[in-house]
Gaussian input, Z-matrix of N, CA and C with variables (Angstrom, degrees):
# hf/3-21g

backbone

0 1
 N
 C     1     B1
 C     2     B2     1     A1
 N     3     B3     2     A2     1     D1
 C     4     B4     3     A3     2     D2
 C     5     B5     4     A4     3     D3
 N     6     B6     5     A5     4     D4
 C     7     B7     6     A6     5     D5
 C     8     B8     7     A7     6     D6
 N     9     B9     8     A8     7     D7
 C    10    B10     9     A9     8     D8
 C    11    B11    10    A10     9     D9
 N    12    B12    11    A11    10    D10
 C    13    B13    12    A12    11    D11
 C    14    B14    13    A13    12    D12
 N    15    B15    14    A14    13    D13
 C    16    B16    15    A15    14    D14
 C    17    B17    16    A16    15    D15
 N    18    B18    17    A17    16    D16
 C    19    B19    18    A18    17    D17
 C    20    B20    19    A19    18    D18
 N    21    B21    20    A20    19    D19
 C    22    B22    21    A21    20    D20
 C    23    B23    22    A22    21    D21
 N    24    B24    23    A23    22    D22
 C    25    B25    24    A24    23    D23
 C    26    B26    25    A25    24    D24
 N    27    B27    26    A26    25    D25
 C    28    B28    27    A27    26    D26
 C    29    B29    28    A28    27    D27
 N    30    B30    29    A29    28    D28
 C    31    B31    30    A30    29    D29
 C    32    B32    31    A31    30    D30
 N    33    B33    32    A32    31    D31
 C    34    B34    33    A33    32    D32
 C    35    B35    34    A34    33    D33
 N    36    B36    35    A35    34    D34
 C    37    B37    36    A36    35    D35
 C    38    B38    37    A37    36    D36
 N    39    B39    38    A38    37    D37
 C    40    B40    39    A39    38    D38
 C    41    B41    40    A40    39    D39
 N    42    B42    41    A41    40    D40
 C    43    B43    42    A42    41    D41
 C    44    B44    43    A43    42    D42
 N    45    B45    44    A44    43    D43
 C    46    B46    45    A45    44    D44
 C    47    B47    46    A46    45    D45
 N    48    B48    47    A47    46    D46
 C    49    B49    48    A48    47    D47
 C    50    B50    49    A49    48    D48
 N    51    B51    50    A50    49    D49
 C    52    B52    51    A51    50    D50
 C    53    B53    52    A52    51    D51
 N    54    B54    53    A53    52    D52
 C    55    B55    54    A54    53    D53
 C    56    B56    55    A55    54    D54
 N    57    B57    56    A56    55    D55
 C    58    B58    57    A57    56    D56
 C    59    B59    58    A58    57    D57
 N    60    B60    59    A59    58    D58
 C    61    B61    60    A60    59    D59
 C    62    B62    61    A61    60    D60
 N    63    B63    62    A62    61    D61
 C    64    B64    63    A63    62    D62
 C    65    B65    64    A64    63    D63
 N    66    B66    65    A65    64    D64
 C    67    B67    66    A66    65    D65
 C    68    B68    67    A67    66    D66
 N    69    B69    68    A68    67    D67
 C    70    B70    69    A69    68    D68
 C    71    B71    70    A70    69    D69
 N    72    B72    71    A71    70    D70
 C    73    B73    72    A72    71    D71
 C    74    B74    73    A73    72    D72
 N    75    B75    74    A74    73    D73
 C    76    B76    75    A75    74    D74
 C    77    B77    76    A76    75    D75
 N    78    B78    77    A77    76    D76
 C    79    B79    78    A78    77    D77
 C    80    B80    79    A79    78    D78
 N    81    B81    80    A80    79    D79
 C    82    B82    81    A81    80    D80
 C    83    B83    82    A82    81    D81
 N    84    B84    83    A83    82    D82
 C    85    B85    84    A84    83    D83
 C    86    B86    85    A85    84    D84
 N    87    B87    86    A86    85    D85
 C    88    B88    87    A87    86    D86
 C    89    B89    88    A88    87    D87
 N    90    B90    89    A89    88    D88
 C    91    B91    90    A90    89    D89
 C    92    B92    91    A91    90    D90
 N    93    B93    92    A92    91    D91
 C    94    B94    93    A93    92    D92
 C    95    B95    94    A94    93    D93
 N    96    B96    95    A95    94    D94
 C    97    B97    96    A96    95    D95
 C    98    B98    97    A97    96    D96
 N    99    B99    98    A98    97    D97
 C   100   B100    99    A99    98    D98
 C   101   B101   100   A100    99    D99
 N   102   B102   101   A101   100   D100
 C   103   B103   102   A102   101   D101
 C   104   B104   103   A103   102   D102
 N   105   B105   104   A104   103   D103
 C   106   B106   105   A105   104   D104
 C   107   B107   106   A106   105   D105
 N   108   B108   107   A107   106   D106
 C   109   B109   108   A108   107   D107
 C   110   B110   109   A109   108   D108
 N   111   B111   110   A110   109   D109
 C   112   B112   111   A111   110   D110
 C   113   B113   112   A112   111   D111
 N   114   B114   113   A113   112   D112
 C   115   B115   114   A114   113   D113
 C   116   B116   115   A115   114   D114
 N   117   B117   116   A116   115   D115
 C   118   B118   117   A117   116   D116
 C   119   B119   118   A118   117   D117
 N   120   B120   119   A119   118   D118
 C   121   B121   120   A120   119   D119
 C   122   B122   121   A121   120   D120
 N   123   B123   122   A122   121   D121
 C   124   B124   123   A123   122   D122
 C   125   B125   124   A124   123   D123
 N   126   B126   125   A125   124   D124
 C   127   B127   126   A126   125   D125
 C   128   B128   127   A127   126   D126
 N   129   B129   128   A128   127   D127
 C   130   B130   129   A129   128   D128
 C   131   B131   130   A130   129   D129
 N   132   B132   131   A131   130   D130
 C   133   B133   132   A132   131   D131
 C   134   B134   133   A133   132   D132
 N   135   B135   134   A134   133   D133
 C   136   B136   135   A135   134   D134
 C   137   B137   136   A136   135   D135
 N   138   B138   137   A137   136   D136
 C   139   B139   138   A138   137   D137
 C   140   B140   139   A139   138   D138
 N   141   B141   140   A140   139   D139
 C   142   B142   141   A141   140   D140
 C   143   B143   142   A142   141   D141
 N   144   B144   143   A143   142   D142
 C   145   B145   144   A144   143   D143
 C   146   B146   145   A145   144   D144
 N   147   B147   146   A146   145   D145
 C   148   B148   147   A147   146   D146
 C   149   B149   148   A148   147   D147
 N   150   B150   149   A149   148   D148
 C   151   B151   150   A150   149   D149
 C   152   B152   151   A151   150   D150
 N   153   B153   152   A152   151   D151
 C   154   B154   153   A153   152   D152
 C   155   B155   154   A154   153   D153
 N   156   B156   155   A155   154   D154
 C   157   B157   156   A156   155   D155
 C   158   B158   157   A157   156   D156
 N   159   B159   158   A158   157   D157
 C   160   B160   159   A159   158   D158
 C   161   B161   160   A160   159   D159
 N   162   B162   161   A161   160   D160
 C   163   B163   162   A162   161   D161
 C   164   B164   163   A163   162   D162
 N   165   B165   164   A164   163   D163
 C   166   B166   165   A165   164   D164
 C   167   B167   166   A166   165   D165
 N   168   B168   167   A167   166   D166
 C   169   B169   168   A168   167   D167
 C   170   B170   169   A169   168   D168
 N   171   B171   170   A170   169   D169
 C   172   B172   171   A171   170   D170
 C   173   B173   172   A172   171   D171
 N   174   B174   173   A173   172   D172
 C   175   B175   174   A174   173   D173
 C   176   B176   175   A175   174   D174
 N   177   B177   176   A176   175   D175
 C   178   B178   177   A177   176   D176
 C   179   B179   178   A178   177   D177
 N   180   B180   179   A179   178   D178
 C   181   B181   180   A180   179   D179
 C   182   B182   181   A181   180   D180
 N   183   B183   182   A182   181   D181
 C   184   B184   183   A183   182   D182
 C   185   B185   184   A184   183   D183
 N   186   B186   185   A185   184   D184
 C   187   B187   186   A186   185   D185
 C   188   B188   187   A187   186   D186
 N   189   B189   188   A188   187   D187
 C   190   B190   189   A189   188   D188
 C   191   B191   190   A190   189   D189
 N   192   B192   191   A191   190   D190
 C   193   B193   192   A192   191   D191
 C   194   B194   193   A193   192   D192
 N   195   B195   194   A194   193   D193
 C   196   B196   195   A195   194   D194
 C   197   B197   196   A196   195   D195
 N   198   B198   197   A197   196   D196
 C   199   B199   198   A198   197   D197
 C   200   B200   199   A199   198   D198
 N   201   B201   200   A200   199   D199
 C   202   B202   201   A201   200   D200
 C   203   B203   202   A202   201   D201
 N   204   B204   203   A203   202   D202
 C   205   B205   204   A204   203   D203
 C   206   B206   205   A205   204   D204
 N   207   B207   206   A206   205   D205
 C   208   B208   207   A207   206   D206
 C   209   B209   208   A208   207   D207
 N   210   B210   209   A209   208   D208
 C   211   B211   210   A210   209   D209
 C   212   B212   211   A211   210   D210
 N   213   B213   212   A212   211   D211
 C   214   B214   213   A213   212   D212
 C   215   B215   214   A214   213   D213
 N   216   B216   215   A215   214   D214
 C   217   B217   216   A216   215   D215
 C   218   B218   217   A217   216   D216
 N   219   B219   218   A218   217   D217
 C   220   B220   219   A219   218   D218
 C   221   B221   220   A220   219   D219
 N   222   B222   221   A221   220   D220
 C   223   B223   222   A222   221   D221
 C   224   B224   223   A223   222   D222
 N   225   B225   224   A224   223   D223
 C   226   B226   225   A225   224   D224
 C   227   B227   226   A226   225   D225
 N   228   B228   227   A227   226   D226
 C   229   B229   228   A228   227   D227
 C   230   B230   229   A229   228   D228
 N   231   B231   230   A230   229   D229
 C   232   B232   231   A231   230   D230
 C   233   B233   232   A232   231   D231
 N   234   B234   233   A233   232   D232
 C   235   B235   234   A234   233   D233
 C   236   B236   235   A235   234   D234
 N   237   B237   236   A236   235   D235
 C   238   B238   237   A237   236   D236
 C   239   B239   238   A238   237   D237
 N   240   B240   239   A239   238   D238
 C   241   B241   240   A240   239   D239
 C   242   B242   241   A241   240   D240
 N   243   B243   242   A242   241   D241
 C   244   B244   243   A243   242   D242
 C   245   B245   244   A244   243   D243
 N   246   B246   245   A245   244   D244
 C   247   B247   246   A246   245   D245
 C   248   B248   247   A247   246   D246
 N   249   B249   248   A248   247   D247
 C   250   B250   249   A249   248   D248
 C   251   B251   250   A250   249   D249
 N   252   B252   251   A251   250   D250
 C   253   B253   252   A252   251   D251
 C   254   B254   253   A253   252   D252
 N   255   B255   254   A254   253   D253
 C   256   B256   255   A255   254   D254
 C   257   B257   256   A256   255   D255
 N   258   B258   257   A257   256   D256
 C   259   B259   258   A258   257   D257
 C   260   B260   259   A259   258   D258
 N   261   B261   260   A260   259   D259
 C   262   B262   261   A261   260   D260
 C   263   B263   262   A262   261   D261
 N   264   B264   263   A263   262   D262
 C   265   B265   264   A264   263   D263
 C   266   B266   265   A265   264   D264

   B1=1.4426
   B2=1.5336
   B3=1.3264
   B4=1.4520
   B5=1.5205
   B6=1.3041
   B7=1.4548
   B8=1.5246
   B9=1.3341
   B10=1.4564
   B11=1.5199
   B12=1.3408
   B13=1.4662
   B14=1.5232
   B15=1.3196
   B16=1.4566
   B17=1.5174
   B18=1.3313
   B19=1.4530
   B20=1.5211
   B21=1.3351
   B22=1.4600
   B23=1.5156
   B24=1.3246
   B25=1.4526
   B26=1.5200
   B27=1.3284
   B28=1.4686
   B29=1.5175
   B30=1.3231
   B31=1.4535
   B32=1.5136
   B33=1.3253
   B34=1.4565
   B35=1.5243
   B36=1.3068
   B37=1.4621
   B38=1.5339
   B39=1.3153
   B40=1.4693
   B41=1.5201
   B42=1.3204
   B43=1.4618
   B44=1.5279
   B45=1.3279
   B46=1.4659
   B47=1.5216
   B48=1.3215
   B49=1.4667
   B50=1.5297
   B51=1.3229
   B52=1.4776
   B53=1.5230
   B54=1.3225
   B55=1.4503
   B56=1.5371
   B57=1.3261
   B58=1.4679
   B59=1.5287
   B60=1.3211
   B61=1.4716
   B62=1.5245
   B63=1.3215
   B64=1.4696
   B65=1.5243
   B66=1.3399
   B67=1.4666
   B68=1.5263
   B69=1.3354
   B70=1.4692
   B71=1.5265
   B72=1.3425
   B73=1.4612
   B74=1.5237
   B75=1.3350
   B76=1.4655
   B77=1.5193
   B78=1.3350
   B79=1.4593
   B80=1.5195
   B81=1.3174
   B82=1.4642
   B83=1.5204
   B84=1.3294
   B85=1.4616
   B86=1.5186
   B87=1.3153
   B88=1.4673
   B89=1.5230
   B90=1.3328
   B91=1.4675
   B92=1.5285
   B93=1.3220
   B94=1.4631
   B95=1.5172
   B96=1.3256
   B97=1.4552
   B98=1.5244
   B99=1.3239
   B100=1.4595
   B101=1.5233
   B102=1.3186
   B103=1.4574
   B104=1.5294
   B105=1.3134
   B106=1.4654
   B107=1.5197
   B108=1.3237
   B109=1.4662
   B110=1.5247
   B111=1.3220
   B112=1.4594
   B113=1.5161
   B114=1.3153
   B115=1.4683
   B116=1.5224
   B117=1.2842
   B118=1.4549
   B119=1.5195
   B120=1.3008
   B121=1.4626
   B122=1.5264
   B123=1.3219
   B124=1.4731
   B125=1.5231
   B126=1.3392
   B127=1.4671
   B128=1.5291
   B129=1.3159
   B130=1.4665
   B131=1.5270
   B132=1.3120
   B133=1.4657
   B134=1.5312
   B135=1.3240
   B136=1.4694
   B137=1.5296
   B138=1.3278
   B139=1.4682
   B140=1.5273
   B141=1.3266
   B142=1.4704
   B143=1.5219
   B144=1.3189
   B145=1.4660
   B146=1.5204
   B147=1.3238
   B148=1.4738
   B149=1.5230
   B150=1.3234
   B151=1.4726
   B152=1.5195
   B153=1.3250
   B154=1.4698
   B155=1.5261
   B156=1.3206
   B157=1.4698
   B158=1.5265
   B159=1.3302
   B160=1.4621
   B161=1.5298
   B162=1.3271
   B163=1.4718
   B164=1.5270
   B165=1.3116
   B166=1.4619
   B167=1.5277
   B168=1.3295
   B169=1.4642
   B170=1.5273
   B171=1.3207
   B172=1.4635
   B173=1.5245
   B174=1.3184
   B175=1.4557
   B176=1.5218
   B177=1.3038
   B178=1.4629
   B179=1.5214
   B180=1.3094
   B181=1.4575
   B182=1.5240
   B183=1.3271
   B184=1.4609
   B185=1.5211
   B186=1.3159
   B187=1.4553
   B188=1.5225
   B189=1.3080
   B190=1.4722
   B191=1.5315
   B192=1.3393
   B193=1.4500
   B194=1.5109
   B195=1.3219
   B196=1.4576
   B197=1.5239
   B198=1.3219
   B199=1.4670
   B200=1.5235
   B201=1.3360
   B202=1.4624
   B203=1.5233
   B204=1.3125
   B205=1.4647
   B206=1.5231
   B207=1.3128
   B208=1.4645
   B209=1.5209
   B210=1.3073
   B211=1.4664
   B212=1.5230
   B213=1.3044
   B214=1.4559
   B215=1.5233
   B216=1.3421
   B217=1.4565
   B218=1.5201
   B219=1.3171
   B220=1.4656
   B221=1.5225
   B222=1.3141
   B223=1.4631
   B224=1.5186
   B225=1.3371
   B226=1.4570
   B227=1.5201
   B228=1.3090
   B229=1.4630
   B230=1.5157
   B231=1.3165
   B232=1.4656
   B233=1.5236
   B234=1.3184
   B235=1.4648
   B236=1.5278
   B237=1.3307
   B238=1.4687
   B239=1.5233
   B240=1.3382
   B241=1.4753
   B242=1.5277
   B243=1.3232
   B244=1.4565
   B245=1.5235
   B246=1.3258
   B247=1.4725
   B248=1.5313
   B249=1.3063
   B250=1.4636
   B251=1.5130
   B252=1.3022
   B253=1.4588
   B254=1.5159
   B255=1.3112
   B256=1.4565
   B257=1.5159
   B258=1.3149
   B259=1.4634
   B260=1.5250
   B261=1.3028
   B262=1.4593
   B263=1.5252
   B264=1.2989
   B265=1.4714
   B266=1.4922
   A1=109.37
   A2=116.20
   A3=120.94
   A4=109.99
   A5=115.53
   A6=120.79
   A7=107.77
   A8=115.20
   A9=120.76
   A10=110.68
   A11=114.13
   A12=120.53
   A13=108.69
   A14=115.70
   A15=122.44
   A16=106.37
   A17=116.10
   A18=122.26
   A19=109.07
   A20=116.76
   A21=120.84
   A22=104.88
   A23=115.36
   A24=121.30
   A25=111.54
   A26=116.45
   A27=120.87
   A28=111.82
   A29=117.31
   A30=121.01
   A31=112.07
   A32=116.63
   A33=121.39
   A34=111.24
   A35=114.97
   A36=121.20
   A37=112.70
   A38=118.18
   A39=120.39
   A40=112.23
   A41=116.87
   A42=118.06
   A43=111.56
   A44=117.86
   A45=119.92
   A46=110.33
   A47=117.36
   A48=120.98
   A49=110.06
   A50=117.23
   A51=121.03
   A52=110.78
   A53=116.28
   A54=122.11
   A55=110.88
   A56=116.75
   A57=121.25
   A58=110.67
   A59=116.28
   A60=120.32
   A61=110.27
   A62=116.89
   A63=120.97
   A64=111.91
   A65=117.72
   A66=117.77
   A67=111.96
   A68=116.10
   A69=119.31
   A70=111.73
   A71=116.87
   A72=121.03
   A73=114.67
   A74=117.84
   A75=120.37
   A76=110.62
   A77=115.15
   A78=121.11
   A79=111.94
   A80=116.12
   A81=120.93
   A82=108.82
   A83=115.90
   A84=120.92
   A85=109.03
   A86=115.52
   A87=123.42
   A88=106.98
   A89=116.70
   A90=120.75
   A91=111.05
   A92=114.30
   A93=122.47
   A94=107.37
   A95=116.32
   A96=122.30
   A97=107.70
   A98=116.42
   A99=121.42
   A100=109.20
   A101=116.02
   A102=121.54
   A103=107.55
   A104=115.62
   A105=119.48
   A106=110.44
   A107=115.56
   A108=125.36
   A109=112.30
   A110=114.52
   A111=120.62
   A112=110.70
   A113=115.97
   A114=120.78
   A115=111.79
   A116=117.51
   A117=121.43
   A118=109.55
   A119=115.14
   A120=119.76
   A121=112.42
   A122=116.90
   A123=120.39
   A124=111.61
   A125=116.99
   A126=119.28
   A127=110.91
   A128=117.43
   A129=120.04
   A130=109.64
   A131=116.88
   A132=120.98
   A133=109.45
   A134=116.56
   A135=120.22
   A136=110.55
   A137=117.06
   A138=120.82
   A139=110.47
   A140=116.81
   A141=120.33
   A142=111.03
   A143=116.29
   A144=120.22
   A145=111.78
   A146=116.89
   A147=120.73
   A148=110.11
   A149=117.08
   A150=120.28
   A151=111.11
   A152=117.00
   A153=120.16
   A154=110.54
   A155=116.17
   A156=120.53
   A157=111.78
   A158=116.18
   A159=120.34
   A160=112.92
   A161=117.94
   A162=122.11
   A163=112.47
   A164=115.94
   A165=121.41
   A166=109.57
   A167=115.83
   A168=121.68
   A169=111.92
   A170=117.31
   A171=120.87
   A172=109.50
   A173=115.25
   A174=121.49
   A175=107.04
   A176=116.25
   A177=122.08
   A178=109.24
   A179=115.89
   A180=121.80
   A181=106.97
   A182=115.44
   A183=120.79
   A184=110.14
   A185=116.46
   A186=122.41
   A187=108.78
   A188=115.32
   A189=120.56
   A190=109.50
   A191=115.52
   A192=121.52
   A193=113.44
   A194=117.14
   A195=121.38
   A196=111.61
   A197=116.82
   A198=120.39
   A199=112.00
   A200=117.36
   A201=120.79
   A202=111.96
   A203=116.36
   A204=119.88
   A205=110.94
   A206=117.07
   A207=121.87
   A208=112.89
   A209=116.89
   A210=121.49
   A211=109.13
   A212=116.47
   A213=121.31
   A214=108.69
   A215=115.78
   A216=120.76
   A217=110.23
   A218=116.31
   A219=120.34
   A220=111.33
   A221=117.61
   A222=120.38
   A223=112.15
   A224=116.33
   A225=119.75
   A226=113.66
   A227=117.63
   A228=120.45
   A229=110.50
   A230=116.20
   A231=121.03
   A232=113.08
   A233=117.63
   A234=120.50
   A235=113.53
   A236=117.55
   A237=121.57
   A238=107.50
   A239=117.42
   A240=118.76
   A241=111.76
   A242=115.49
   A243=121.23
   A244=107.24
   A245=117.43
   A246=119.68
   A247=111.84
   A248=114.89
   A249=121.28
   A250=108.60
   A251=116.16
   A252=121.40
   A253=108.26
   A254=115.95
   A255=120.89
   A256=109.40
   A257=115.49
   A258=120.30
   A259=108.62
   A260=115.98
   A261=121.17
   A262=107.72
   A263=114.79
   A264=119.76
   A265=110.01
   D1=128.08
   D2=-179.58
   D3=-82.06
   D4=125.54
   D5=175.41
   D6=-100.19
   D7=126.59
   D8=-175.68
   D9=-116.53
   D10=150.77
   D11=175.53
   D12=-134.55
   D13=147.00
   D14=172.58
   D15=-115.81
   D16=125.19
   D17=-176.53
   D18=-115.27
   D19=130.91
   D20=168.38
   D21=-81.66
   D22=111.67
   D23=-166.34
   D24=-123.32
   D25=104.41
   D26=-179.67
   D27=-83.08
   D28=-22.29
   D29=-174.06
   D30=93.62
   D31=-2.75
   D32=177.00
   D33=-81.93
   D34=179.58
   D35=-174.14
   D36=-62.30
   D37=-45.06
   D38=-177.18
   D39=-66.99
   D40=-47.95
   D41=-177.66
   D42=-70.96
   D43=-28.08
   D44=175.94
   D45=-67.09
   D46=-36.95
   D47=176.02
   D48=-61.73
   D49=-44.72
   D50=177.26
   D51=-63.98
   D52=-40.07
   D53=179.21
   D54=-59.39
   D55=-48.75
   D56=-179.71
   D57=-60.48
   D58=-40.80
   D59=177.39
   D60=-62.98
   D61=-41.76
   D62=-178.35
   D63=-65.06
   D64=-42.04
   D65=-178.32
   D66=-68.97
   D67=-19.23
   D68=174.81
   D69=-79.74
   D70=-30.13
   D71=-173.12
   D72=-98.25
   D73=-20.62
   D74=-173.38
   D75=-122.89
   D76=149.80
   D77=179.13
   D78=-74.44
   D79=-30.78
   D80=-175.10
   D81=-137.83
   D82=126.81
   D83=-178.86
   D84=-121.54
   D85=132.48
   D86=175.42
   D87=-116.82
   D88=141.35
   D89=-177.38
   D90=-122.53
   D91=144.06
   D92=174.53
   D93=-123.75
   D94=128.62
   D95=176.39
   D96=-119.21
   D97=132.79
   D98=179.13
   D99=-98.39
   D100=121.95
   D101=177.05
   D102=-102.07
   D103=103.07
   D104=178.27
   D105=-103.56
   D106=28.02
   D107=179.40
   D108=51.71
   D109=45.96
   D110=177.94
   D111=-69.64
   D112=161.33
   D113=-178.60
   D114=-61.23
   D115=-44.45
   D116=-176.16
   D117=-102.59
   D118=92.33
   D119=-178.19
   D120=-88.82
   D121=10.34
   D122=-179.87
   D123=-60.42
   D124=-30.51
   D125=179.94
   D126=-65.75
   D127=-35.01
   D128=178.98
   D129=-65.92
   D130=-42.02
   D131=177.06
   D132=-62.21
   D133=-42.06
   D134=178.16
   D135=-61.91
   D136=-42.84
   D137=179.12
   D138=-60.09
   D139=-42.62
   D140=179.10
   D141=-62.01
   D142=-45.90
   D143=-178.32
   D144=-65.34
   D145=-40.72
   D146=179.69
   D147=-64.87
   D148=-43.42
   D149=179.62
   D150=-64.21
   D151=-39.51
   D152=177.34
   D153=-64.92
   D154=-42.88
   D155=-178.71
   D156=-59.76
   D157=-40.36
   D158=-176.96
   D159=-94.78
   D160=9.34
   D161=178.92
   D162=50.70
   D163=51.82
   D164=-179.14
   D165=-67.09
   D166=140.52
   D167=-176.12
   D168=-56.16
   D169=-42.98
   D170=179.67
   D171=-154.13
   D172=137.38
   D173=174.09
   D174=-134.62
   D175=112.65
   D176=-178.91
   D177=-109.99
   D178=134.40
   D179=175.46
   D180=-108.40
   D181=116.46
   D182=-177.07
   D183=-99.42
   D184=127.35
   D185=178.09
   D186=-81.25
   D187=111.84
   D188=177.71
   D189=-120.40
   D190=32.70
   D191=179.89
   D192=-59.22
   D193=-22.69
   D194=177.60
   D195=-58.18
   D196=-28.38
   D197=179.80
   D198=-62.20
   D199=-22.25
   D200=178.09
   D201=-62.25
   D202=-26.08
   D203=177.87
   D204=-72.85
   D205=-23.64
   D206=-177.48
   D207=-97.14
   D208=-32.37
   D209=-176.27
   D210=-124.22
   D211=98.80
   D212=-178.31
   D213=-80.91
   D214=128.31
   D215=-174.94
   D216=-149.18
   D217=151.31
   D218=175.61
   D219=-68.71
   D220=-15.98
   D221=178.15
   D222=-76.91
   D223=-21.06
   D224=-175.79
   D225=-118.32
   D226=-8.52
   D227=-178.63
   D228=-120.15
   D229=124.78
   D230=179.67
   D231=-68.36
   D232=-25.28
   D233=-177.39
   D234=-84.85
   D235=0.73
   D236=176.83
   D237=-110.98
   D238=118.41
   D239=-178.58
   D240=-67.07
   D241=148.53
   D242=175.38
   D243=-80.50
   D244=123.89
   D245=-178.09
   D246=-63.64
   D247=148.62
   D248=176.67
   D249=-100.90
   D250=130.84
   D251=179.75
   D252=-119.24
   D253=80.27
   D254=179.49
   D255=-88.49
   D256=139.86
   D257=177.28
   D258=-73.36
   D259=135.21
   D260=177.86
   D261=-117.54
   D262=125.89
   D263=-178.00
   D264=-109.60

């Protein structure tokens, strides 16, 4: 019996940890990555490379850029500066 898992996979550290656990526990792993047109899309590239390396059955990247119209954030808009959080002692 084939055991399957679907992983929401950003390509970042947390989802990669879940991904590695899933490929150990399931015969077939499918991944979904959400592209909300964030500033740093390096994680999406990492997700693609990791899925290719492990020969994942399916990896779909869903464009959810429309959400940027609803949730304004410095992570998705170039005209909004990213706040600096420096420690002050």
